[in-house]
Steps between C-alpha positions, in 0.01 A plus 500: 500500500241226527564196280314183409562204726711203402611186676841346444578130535660568841190690615274215381715254694476722808119517474480123463733453800286737708185317392651168609612662823144620570374148438761360738413753764131415462555127513767462769494818712140633513543596863769748401286728284161364392346424837617813689378734220171317460425501876598868537274611211202290603506655845416838342134562416380812319185453290564806282862400430389146423253626238770716347747211481231282343457769232871529440532125450266521199781664299653151481171327410448359153142627493645852512821453299363317195209739423734796560753361252227435242375856539852638448545283190164616366590863557828447317328352199228767503753784514742313274782536752705183493698589812177498701412165338832360609451620855171307523629192314821475696322551831256232406787272401680574828183415692456172311864386530541600860165348590587168339836496677344584835227239462755236409697559819186535708360157415837330483594615851148504648585722797201563734380857540514665843126484549506120480783407729736659751795283401618620156716189457218248535345319204730633229474305177334498157136595542204654323301529823361843584727693733806290435647744250676767703852503350552726314233770525322523161377856557856611584654314209264664250524844659882501477492361147283790390718745690808372318333534161367850566831609649679389187265698271456800733819506709431841649203349687694194616482581871123543490444169320713303747349678802155388380630146458652516850164611642328203338758269657454670837124464478526124448706462817303748711171332418633156583481356151870426482816455700763767444734258318216435253496866394880531496516205259212642297679836466814331375316266258276776370787739437687238301192418291423867444851590389505206262172604340596867490830437326387222270549561130177385336602497135189350351243717671345787306514729804881460510525770233506754779801466727503546872796606716780246495336260253658462156271402219626297206487643152264231382242600756483859387448433133146523380 
């Protein structure tokens, strides 16, 4: 039977350890994974596939995610279905939290993107300069955050949600926008943010009157 997702303290610690490991791999051993994968993918040229991957990457783009969430919230209010409202609100929250987390790491670390430099260890450091914001991948972080939220609410569709997030991550590497360690870190960070938002108990929100799988609502929040 499919169940809602949860993350124990040990699992959180594991995700954090893996995130730090991805950062260490990116910083100290880029020749082990980042460079070989990047060079192999950039040697392949297929115009049709490139257009398809560009389209797939949009599923992690804020210009697609935010309007989609607002539409879902609007439909929920219009149809007076609070579960649908929560889907939109929690997805929007996951996008916001994961985006803020990703942007923080991006500008704190200032890793150059593949298109700017062939040495992924060069010029690391705090930066707001364009192109020095590779780690972690923002598209991937947001895509996995949404996948985690949707998987919690609709566990039977979990595989599909994470496959879509995986395709977004793949698109960012295939098209040369990120190193592979960028998307690995983004997947880990996004999943953690998404699970946190999905399982959060928002007592003071009106939409909390309708429960979602695995989330307990306090008595005070259900009283009119």
